[in-house]
Biopython code that builds the backbone (N, CA, C, O; Angstrom):
import numpy as np
from Bio.PDB.StructureBuilder import StructureBuilder

atoms = [
    (1, "MET", "N", (0.839, -1.180, 0.000)),
    (1, "MET", "CA", (0.000, 0.000, 0.000)),
    (1, "MET", "C", (0.883, 1.242, 0.000)),
    (1, "MET", "O", (1.814, 1.330, 0.800)),
    (2, "SER", "N", (0.616, 2.183, -0.863)),
    (2, "SER", "CA", (1.384, 3.417, -0.972)),
    (2, "SER", "C", (0.801, 4.494, -0.074)),
    (2, "SER", "O", (-0.401, 4.535, 0.191)),
    (3, "ASP", "N", (1.686, 5.360, 0.383)),
    (3, "ASP", "CA", (1.225, 6.545, 1.101)),
    (3, "ASP", "C", (0.529, 7.475, 0.120)),
    (3, "ASP", "O", (0.772, 7.412, -1.085)),
    (4, "ARG", "N", (-0.327, 8.327, 0.632)),
    (4, "ARG", "CA", (-1.036, 9.285, -0.207)),
    (4, "ARG", "C", (-0.036, 10.143, -0.982)),
    (4, "ARG", "O", (0.840, 10.770, -0.386)),
    (5, "GLY", "N", (-0.166, 10.171, -2.297)),
    (5, "GLY", "CA", (0.688, 10.996, -3.134)),
    (5, "GLY", "C", (2.029, 10.398, -3.493)),
    (5, "GLY", "O", (2.762, 10.958, -4.308)),
    (6, "GLN", "N", (2.362, 9.264, -2.892)),
    (6, "GLN", "CA", (3.681, 8.664, -3.133)),
    (6, "GLN", "C", (3.897, 8.366, -4.609)),
    (6, "GLN", "O", (4.978, 8.631, -5.136)),
    (7, "GLN", "N", (2.908, 7.830, -5.275)),
    (7, "GLN", "CA", (3.039, 7.504, -6.696)),
    (7, "GLN", "C", (3.273, 8.766, -7.528)),
    (7, "GLN", "O", (3.989, 8.727, -8.529)),
    (8, "ASP", "N", (2.669, 9.888, -7.113)),
    (8, "ASP", "CA", (2.880, 11.147, -7.830)),
    (8, "ASP", "C", (4.334, 11.576, -7.775)),
    (8, "ASP", "O", (4.872, 12.082, -8.761)),
    (9, "PHE", "N", (4.977, 11.379, -6.629)),
    (9, "PHE", "CA", (6.373, 11.763, -6.488)),
    (9, "PHE", "C", (7.299, 10.796, -7.220)),
    (9, "PHE", "O", (8.295, 11.213, -7.810)),
    (10, "ILE", "N", (6.975, 9.520, -7.184)),
    (10, "ILE", "CA", (7.813, 8.524, -7.860)),
    (10, "ILE", "C", (7.859, 8.808, -9.350)),
    (10, "ILE", "O", (8.911, 8.688, -9.978)),
    (11, "HIS", "N", (6.736, 9.180, -9.910)),
    (11, "HIS", "CA", (6.637, 9.389, -11.353)),
    (11, "HIS", "C", (6.556, 10.872, -11.721)),
    (11, "HIS", "O", (5.943, 11.231, -12.727)),
    (12, "MET", "N", (7.168, 11.723, -10.914)),
    (12, "MET", "CA", (7.128, 13.160, -11.167)),
    (12, "MET", "C", (7.810, 13.482, -12.500)),
    (12, "MET", "O", (8.954, 13.087, -12.722)),
    (13, "PRO", "N", (7.119, 14.189, -13.375)),
    (13, "PRO", "CA", (7.736, 14.526, -14.663)),
    (13, "PRO", "C", (8.845, 15.570, -14.499)),
    (13, "PRO", "O", (8.876, 16.323, -13.526)),
    (14, "GLY", "N", (9.744, 15.590, -15.472)),
    (14, "GLY", "CA", (10.881, 16.489, -15.423)),
    (14, "GLY", "C", (10.517, 17.949, -15.251)),
    (14, "GLY", "O", (11.183, 18.668, -14.506)),
    (15, "PHE", "N", (9.463, 18.403, -15.933)),
    (15, "PHE", "CA", (9.086, 19.817, -15.816)),
    (15, "PHE", "C", (8.664, 20.143, -14.388)),
    (15, "PHE", "O", (8.905, 21.249, -13.905)),
    (16, "ALA", "N", (8.035, 19.186, -13.715)),
    (16, "ALA", "CA", (7.587, 19.421, -12.340)),
    (16, "ALA", "C", (8.781, 19.503, -11.392)),
    (16, "ALA", "O", (8.767, 20.283, -10.439)),
    (17, "THR", "N", (9.810, 18.704, -11.649)),
    (17, "THR", "CA", (10.994, 18.773, -10.786)),
    (17, "THR", "C", (11.693, 20.119, -10.953)),
    (17, "THR", "O", (12.172, 20.701, -9.980)),
    (18, "ARG", "N", (11.751, 20.607, -12.184)),
    (18, "ARG", "CA", (12.397, 21.904, -12.423)),
    (18, "ARG", "C", (11.574, 23.051, -11.813)),
    (18, "ARG", "O", (12.136, 24.021, -11.304)),
    (19, "LEU", "N", (10.263, 22.933, -11.869)),
    (19, "LEU", "CA", (9.404, 23.936, -11.240)),
    (19, "LEU", "C", (9.603, 23.916, -9.729)),
    (19, "LEU", "O", (9.750, 24.970, -9.110)),
    (20, "TYR", "N", (9.609, 22.728, -9.130)),
    (20, "TYR", "CA", (9.848, 22.590, -7.693)),
    (20, "TYR", "C", (11.197, 23.198, -7.323)),
    (20, "TYR", "O", (11.309, 23.923, -6.335)),
    (21, "ALA", "N", (12.222, 22.895, -8.125)),
    (21, "ALA", "CA", (13.560, 23.414, -7.855)),
    (21, "ALA", "C", (13.564, 24.942, -7.892)),
    (21, "ALA", "O", (14.193, 25.580, -7.049)),
    (22, "ALA", "N", (12.875, 25.521, -8.851)),
    (22, "ALA", "CA", (12.817, 26.980, -8.958)),
    (22, "ALA", "C", (12.058, 27.593, -7.784)),
    (22, "ALA", "O", (12.476, 28.614, -7.237)),
    (23, "LEU", "N", (10.957, 26.977, -7.401)),
    (23, "LEU", "CA", (10.131, 27.523, -6.322)),
    (23, "LEU", "C", (10.797, 27.390, -4.953)),
    (23, "LEU", "O", (10.503, 28.168, -4.046)),
    (24, "THR", "N", (11.681, 26.423, -4.797)),
    (24, "THR", "CA", (12.344, 26.214, -3.506)),
    (24, "THR", "C", (13.732, 26.845, -3.459)),
    (24, "THR", "O", (14.461, 26.665, -2.483)),
    (25, "HIS", "N", (14.097, 27.576, -4.493)),
    (25, "HIS", "CA", (15.411, 28.226, -4.509)),
    (25, "HIS", "C", (15.278, 29.686, -4.075)),
    (25, "HIS", "O", (15.878, 30.585, -4.664)),
    (26, "ILE", "N", (14.481, 29.894, -3.039)),
    (26, "ILE", "CA", (14.280, 31.236, -2.499)),
    (26, "ILE", "C", (15.270, 31.462, -1.355)),
    (26, "ILE", "O", (15.814, 30.510, -0.795)),
    (27, "GLU", "N", (15.491, 32.706, -1.024)),
    (27, "GLU", "CA", (16.551, 33.045, -0.070)),
    (27, "GLU", "C", (16.364, 32.380, 1.291)),
    (27, "GLU", "O", (17.347, 31.934, 1.883)),
    (28, "SER", "N", (15.153, 32.300, 1.802)),
    (28, "SER", "CA", (14.965, 31.709, 3.133)),
    (28, "SER", "C", (15.351, 30.226, 3.143)),
    (28, "SER", "O", (15.946, 29.753, 4.111)),
    (29, "ILE", "N", (15.027, 29.511, 2.107)),
    (29, "ILE", "CA", (15.397, 28.093, 2.034)),
    (29, "ILE", "C", (16.890, 27.952, 1.767)),
    (29, "ILE", "O", (17.539, 27.064, 2.321)),
    (30, "ARG", "N", (17.433, 28.814, 0.929)),
    (30, "ARG", "CA", (18.881, 28.787, 0.684)),
    (30, "ARG", "C", (19.637, 29.034, 1.986)),
    (30, "ARG", "O", (20.666, 28.405, 2.233)),
    (31, "GLN", "N", (19.133, 29.948, 2.823)),
    (31, "GLN", "CA", (19.783, 30.215, 4.109)),
    (31, "GLN", "C", (19.704, 29.002, 5.029)),
    (31, "GLN", "O", (20.650, 28.718, 5.764)),
    (32, "GLN", "N", (18.592, 28.294, 4.994)),
    (32, "GLN", "CA", (18.489, 27.060, 5.791)),
    (32, "GLN", "C", (19.532, 26.051, 5.345)),
    (32, "GLN", "O", (20.178, 25.413, 6.177)),
    (33, "HIS", "N", (19.700, 25.901, 4.038)),
    (33, "HIS", "CA", (20.707, 24.967, 3.529)),
    (33, "HIS", "C", (22.109, 25.398, 3.958)),
    (33, "HIS", "O", (22.923, 24.554, 4.333)),
    (34, "ARG", "N", (22.399, 26.688, 3.908)),
    (34, "ARG", "CA", (23.711, 27.181, 4.352)),
    (34, "ARG", "C", (23.917, 26.886, 5.828)),
    (34, "ARG", "O", (24.986, 26.423, 6.226)),
    (35, "ASP", "N", (22.900, 27.151, 6.645)),
    (35, "ASP", "CA", (23.014, 26.917, 8.094)),
    (35, "ASP", "C", (23.256, 25.442, 8.402)),
    (35, "ASP", "O", (24.118, 25.104, 9.214)),
    (36, "ILE", "N", (22.497, 24.571, 7.753)),
    (36, "ILE", "CA", (22.672, 23.131, 7.967)),
    (36, "ILE", "C", (24.055, 22.696, 7.522)),
    (36, "ILE", "O", (24.722, 21.931, 8.218)),
    (37, "ALA", "N", (24.491, 23.179, 6.359)),
    (37, "ALA", "CA", (25.803, 22.803, 5.831)),
    (37, "ALA", "C", (26.924, 23.277, 6.747)),
    (37, "ALA", "O", (27.878, 22.537, 6.986)),
    (38, "VAL", "N", (26.824, 24.485, 7.255)),
    (38, "VAL", "CA", (27.842, 25.001, 8.181)),
    (38, "VAL", "C", (27.891, 24.134, 9.433)),
    (38, "VAL", "O", (28.970, 23.784, 9.911)),
    (39, "ASN", "N", (26.725, 23.792, 9.957)),
    (39, "ASN", "CA", (26.660, 22.956, 11.158)),
    (39, "ASN", "C", (27.289, 21.585, 10.909)),
    (39, "ASN", "O", (28.085, 21.109, 11.718)),
    (40, "LEU", "N", (26.935, 20.958, 9.805)),
    (40, "LEU", "CA", (27.480, 19.628, 9.500)),
    (40, "LEU", "C", (28.976, 19.655, 9.244)),
    (40, "LEU", "O", (29.715, 18.820, 9.766)),
    (41, "THR", "N", (29.424, 20.613, 8.440)),
    (41, "THR", "CA", (30.839, 20.635, 8.084)),
    (41, "THR", "C", (31.717, 21.051, 9.253)),
    (41, "THR", "O", (32.920, 20.789, 9.238)),
    (42, "ALA", "N", (31.148, 21.691, 10.261)),
    (42, "ALA", "CA", (31.904, 21.998, 11.474)),
    (42, "ALA", "C", (32.145, 20.737, 12.304)),
    (42, "ALA", "O", (33.091, 20.675, 13.089)),
    (43, "ARG", "N", (31.294, 19.744, 12.129)),
    (43, "ARG", "CA", (31.373, 18.507, 12.914)),
    (43, "ARG", "C", (32.042, 17.362, 12.170)),
    (43, "ARG", "O", (32.553, 16.430, 12.791)),
    (44, "ILE", "N", (32.041, 17.426, 10.846)),
    (44, "ILE", "CA", (32.520, 16.313, 10.029)),
    (44, "ILE", "C", (33.644, 16.804, 9.115)),
    (44, "ILE", "O", (33.442, 17.700, 8.297)),
    (45, "ASN", "N", (34.815, 16.214, 9.261)),
    (45, "ASN", "CA", (35.940, 16.604, 8.409)),
    (45, "ASN", "C", (36.097, 15.702, 7.201)),
    (45, "ASN", "O", (36.572, 16.131, 6.150)),
    (46, "SER", "N", (35.699, 14.460, 7.355)),
    (46, "SER", "CA", (35.807, 13.513, 6.251)),
    (46, "SER", "C", (34.743, 12.449, 6.430)),
    (46, "SER", "O", (34.073, 12.386, 7.461)),
    (47, "GLY", "N", (34.598, 11.622, 5.422)),
    (47, "GLY", "CA", (33.607, 10.560, 5.502)),
    (47, "GLY", "C", (32.527, 10.743, 4.461)),
    (47, "GLY", "O", (32.749, 11.316, 3.395)),
    (48, "LYS", "N", (31.349, 10.240, 4.797)),
    (48, "LYS", "CA", (30.239, 10.229, 3.854)),
    (48, "LYS", "C", (28.996, 10.816, 4.507)),
    (48, "LYS", "O", (28.780, 10.678, 5.711)),
    (49, "ILE", "N", (28.188, 11.470, 3.690)),
    (49, "ILE", "CA", (26.885, 11.980, 4.133)),
    (49, "ILE", "C", (25.839, 11.499, 3.140)),
    (49, "ILE", "O", (26.035, 11.575, 1.927)),
    (50, "LEU", "N", (24.726, 11.004, 3.671)),
    (50, "LEU", "CA", (23.579, 10.618, 2.859)),
    (50, "LEU", "C", (22.452, 11.596, 3.148)),
    (50, "LEU", "O", (22.006, 11.720, 4.288)),
    (51, "ASP", "N", (21.997, 12.287, 2.119)),
    (51, "ASP", "CA", (20.880, 13.222, 2.223)),
    (51, "ASP", "C", (19.634, 12.510, 1.709)),
    (51, "ASP", "O", (19.474, 12.313, 0.505)),
    (52, "VAL", "N", (18.756, 12.127, 2.628)),
    (52, "VAL", "CA", (17.538, 11.421, 2.269)),
    (52, "VAL", "C", (16.453, 12.452, 1.974)),
    (52, "VAL", "O", (16.163, 13.325, 2.793)),
    (53, "GLY", "N", (15.858, 12.331, 0.780)),
    (53, "GLY", "CA", (14.893, 13.322, 0.322)),
    (53, "GLY", "C", (15.630, 14.536, -0.232)),
    (53, "GLY", "O", (15.254, 15.679, 0.026)),
    (54, "THR", "N", (16.666, 14.271, -0.983)),
    (54, "THR", "CA", (17.582, 15.328, -1.434)),
    (54, "THR", "C", (16.960, 16.339, -2.381)),
    (54, "THR", "O", (17.475, 17.449, -2.520)),
    (55, "GLY", "N", (15.861, 15.981, -3.035)),
    (55, "GLY", "CA", (15.247, 16.921, -3.977)),
    (55, "GLY", "C", (16.245, 17.320, -5.042)),
    (55, "GLY", "O", (16.940, 16.463, -5.588)),
    (56, "PRO", "N", (16.333, 18.612, -5.352)),
    (56, "PRO", "CA", (17.244, 19.049, -6.411)),
    (56, "PRO", "C", (18.709, 19.131, -5.986)),
    (56, "PRO", "O", (19.553, 19.550, -6.778)),
    (57, "GLY", "N", (19.023, 18.740, -4.759)),
    (57, "GLY", "CA", (20.423, 18.654, -4.340)),
    (57, "GLY", "C", (21.031, 19.936, -3.810)),
    (57, "GLY", "O", (22.256, 20.036, -3.743)),
    (58, "TYR", "N", (20.238, 20.912, -3.432)),
    (58, "TYR", "CA", (20.774, 22.181, -2.956)),
    (58, "TYR", "C", (21.627, 22.019, -1.697)),
    (58, "TYR", "O", (22.687, 22.633, -1.583)),
    (59, "LEU", "N", (21.167, 21.192, -0.751)),
    (59, "LEU", "CA", (21.939, 21.000, 0.473)),
    (59, "LEU", "C", (23.278, 20.342, 0.168)),
    (59, "LEU", "O", (24.310, 20.760, 0.693)),
    (60, "LEU", "N", (23.266, 19.328, -0.669)),
    (60, "LEU", "CA", (24.517, 18.661, -1.022)),
    (60, "LEU", "C", (25.485, 19.626, -1.700)),
    (60, "LEU", "O", (26.689, 19.582, -1.444)),
    (61, "ALA", "N", (24.970, 20.489, -2.555)),
    (61, "ALA", "CA", (25.827, 21.463, -3.231)),
    (61, "ALA", "C", (26.473, 22.408, -2.222)),
    (61, "ALA", "O", (27.645, 22.762, -2.350)),
    (62, "GLU", "N", (25.712, 22.804, -1.239)),
    (62, "GLU", "CA", (26.251, 23.716, -0.216)),
    (62, "GLU", "C", (27.293, 23.013, 0.652)),
    (62, "GLU", "O", (28.319, 23.605, 0.987)),
    (63, "ILE", "N", (27.042, 21.773, 1.012)),
    (63, "ILE", "CA", (28.032, 21.008, 1.784)),
    (63, "ILE", "C", (29.313, 20.858, 0.976)),
    (63, "ILE", "O", (30.411, 21.040, 1.502)),
    (64, "HIS", "N", (29.170, 20.531, -0.290)),
    (64, "HIS", "CA", (30.343, 20.363, -1.153)),
    (64, "HIS", "C", (31.127, 21.673, -1.276)),
    (64, "HIS", "O", (32.358, 21.658, -1.291)),
    (65, "ARG", "N", (30.439, 22.775, -1.363)),
    (65, "ARG", "CA", (31.108, 24.077, -1.452)),
    (65, "ARG", "C", (31.979, 24.329, -0.223)),
    (65, "ARG", "O", (33.086, 24.857, -0.336)),
    (66, "LEU", "N", (31.472, 23.947, 0.950)),
    (66, "LEU", "CA", (32.198, 24.187, 2.190)),
    (66, "LEU", "C", (33.284, 23.154, 2.462)),
    (66, "LEU", "O", (34.345, 23.492, 2.986)),
    (67, "LYS", "N", (33.028, 21.902, 2.110)),
    (67, "LYS", "CA", (33.984, 20.851, 2.426)),
    (67, "LYS", "C", (33.952, 19.784, 1.339)),
    (67, "LYS", "O", (33.297, 18.754, 1.497)),
    (68, "PRO", "N", (34.661, 20.028, 0.233)),
    (68, "PRO", "CA", (34.629, 19.112, -0.905)),
    (68, "PRO", "C", (35.228, 17.732, -0.617)),
    (68, "PRO", "O", (35.060, 16.810, -1.415)),
    (69, "SER", "N", (35.919, 17.583, 0.506)),
    (69, "SER", "CA", (36.509, 16.281, 0.833)),
    (69, "SER", "C", (35.481, 15.263, 1.323)),
    (69, "SER", "O", (35.767, 14.066, 1.347)),
    (70, "ILE", "N", (34.297, 15.715, 1.710)),
    (70, "ILE", "CA", (33.252, 14.805, 2.189)),
    (70, "ILE", "C", (32.579, 14.155, 0.984)),
    (70, "ILE", "O", (32.205, 14.834, 0.028)),
    (71, "GLU", "N", (32.431, 12.837, 1.041)),
    (71, "GLU", "CA", (31.741, 12.094, -0.018)),
    (71, "GLU", "C", (30.236, 12.228, 0.195)),
    (71, "GLU", "O", (29.725, 11.907, 1.268)),
    (72, "LEU", "N", (29.532, 12.700, -0.822)),
    (72, "LEU", "CA", (28.114, 13.008, -0.688)),
    (72, "LEU", "C", (27.254, 12.071, -1.529)),
    (72, "LEU", "O", (27.616, 11.692, -2.643)),
    (73, "HIS", "N", (26.106, 11.712, -0.962)),
    (73, "HIS", "CA", (25.139, 10.859, -1.651)),
    (73, "HIS", "C", (23.755, 11.415, -1.378)),
    (73, "HIS", "O", (23.452, 11.839, -0.263)),
    (74, "GLY", "N", (22.914, 11.409, -2.408)),
    (74, "GLY", "CA", (21.544, 11.881, -2.260)),
    (74, "GLY", "C", (20.569, 10.791, -2.650)),
    (74, "GLY", "O", (20.810, 10.036, -3.592)),
    (75, "LEU", "N", (19.479, 10.712, -1.929)),
    (75, "LEU", "CA", (18.433, 9.725, -2.182)),
    (75, "LEU", "C", (17.101, 10.463, -2.220)),
    (75, "LEU", "O", (16.820, 11.305, -1.367)),
    (76, "ASP", "N", (16.290, 10.139, -3.211)),
    (76, "ASP", "CA", (14.969, 10.752, -3.305)),
    (76, "ASP", "C", (14.009, 9.748, -3.911)),
    (76, "ASP", "O", (14.414, 8.904, -4.710)),
    (77, "ILE", "N", (12.750, 9.831, -3.540)),
    (77, "ILE", "CA", (11.736, 8.931, -4.080)),
    (77, "ILE", "C", (11.538, 9.169, -5.576)),
    (77, "ILE", "O", (11.133, 8.262, -6.302)),
    (78, "SER", "N", (11.823, 10.381, -6.033)),
    (78, "SER", "CA", (11.631, 10.744, -7.428)),
    (78, "SER", "C", (12.931, 10.576, -8.217)),
    (78, "SER", "O", (13.925, 11.243, -7.930)),
    (79, "SER", "N", (12.920, 9.703, -9.189)),
    (79, "SER", "CA", (14.117, 9.529, -10.018)),
    (79, "SER", "C", (14.414, 10.797, -10.812)),
    (79, "SER", "O", (15.574, 11.079, -11.114)),
    (80, "ALA", "N", (13.376, 11.567, -11.153)),
    (80, "ALA", "CA", (13.584, 12.831, -11.856)),
    (80, "ALA", "C", (14.321, 13.833, -10.960)),
    (80, "ALA", "O", (15.146, 14.605, -11.450)),
    (81, "MET", "N", (14.035, 13.827, -9.668)),
    (81, "MET", "CA", (14.758, 14.703, -8.735)),
    (81, "MET", "C", (16.217, 14.278, -8.628)),
    (81, "MET", "O", (17.111, 15.123, -8.588)),
    (82, "VAL", "N", (16.453, 12.993, -8.583)),
    (82, "VAL", "CA", (17.833, 12.494, -8.513)),
    (82, "VAL", "C", (18.603, 12.931, -9.759)),
    (82, "VAL", "O", (19.754, 13.357, -9.661)),
    (83, "GLU", "N", (17.977, 12.825, -10.914)),
    (83, "GLU", "CA", (18.638, 13.244, -12.153)),
    (83, "GLU", "C", (18.924, 14.744, -12.143)),
    (83, "GLU", "O", (19.991, 15.174, -12.580)),
    (84, "LEU", "N", (17.981, 15.539, -11.649)),
    (84, "LEU", "CA", (18.190, 16.981, -11.554)),
    (84, "LEU", "C", (19.348, 17.298, -10.604)),
    (84, "LEU", "O", (20.181, 18.152, -10.905)),
    (85, "ALA", "N", (19.398, 16.621, -9.476)),
    (85, "ALA", "CA", (20.494, 16.835, -8.519)),
    (85, "ALA", "C", (21.827, 16.462, -9.151)),
    (85, "ALA", "O", (22.818, 17.166, -8.958)),
    (86, "LYS", "N", (21.870, 15.366, -9.902)),
    (86, "LYS", "CA", (23.104, 14.971, -10.592)),
    (86, "LYS", "C", (23.547, 16.056, -11.560)),
    (86, "LYS", "O", (24.734, 16.375, -11.634)),
    (87, "GLU", "N", (22.606, 16.625, -12.300)),
    (87, "GLU", "CA", (22.935, 17.695, -13.248)),
    (87, "GLU", "C", (23.529, 18.897, -12.521)),
    (87, "GLU", "O", (24.505, 19.491, -12.979)),
    (88, "ARG", "N", (22.941, 19.244, -11.400)),
    (88, "ARG", "CA", (23.371, 20.419, -10.654)),
    (88, "ARG", "C", (24.713, 20.201, -9.981)),
    (88, "ARG", "O", (25.480, 21.147, -9.797)),
    (89, "LEU", "N", (24.999, 18.970, -9.615)),
    (89, "LEU", "CA", (26.247, 18.691, -8.893)),
    (89, "LEU", "C", (27.324, 18.248, -9.845)),
    (89, "LEU", "O", (28.446, 17.968, -9.421)),
]
sb = StructureBuilder()
sb.init_structure("model")
sb.init_model(0)
sb.init_chain("A")
sb.init_seg("    ")
for serial, (resi, resn, name, xyz) in enumerate(atoms, 1):
    if name == "N":
        sb.init_residue(resn, " ", resi, " ")
    sb.init_atom(name, np.array(xyz, "f"), 0.0, 1.0, " ", f" {name:<3s}", serial, name[0])
structure = sb.get_structure()
């Protein structure tokens, strides 16, 4: 049994992922990603991070900007989101 809306996210079309990425690339969300990345990179010097529900990969990009030595992995229910994150990273 699927959760409500789960199938919509699994099969999200490419245009919808790009729209989501554009709508969530606002300054308040970007600042949240910066804050989280600063907090994580202050605690982790090396190793791996898995971002579950990575969406378009903004958090991973910010972590990489601060500490490129950390190996990053993103997981999302939407394969289109994963592809978008790969493009961005």
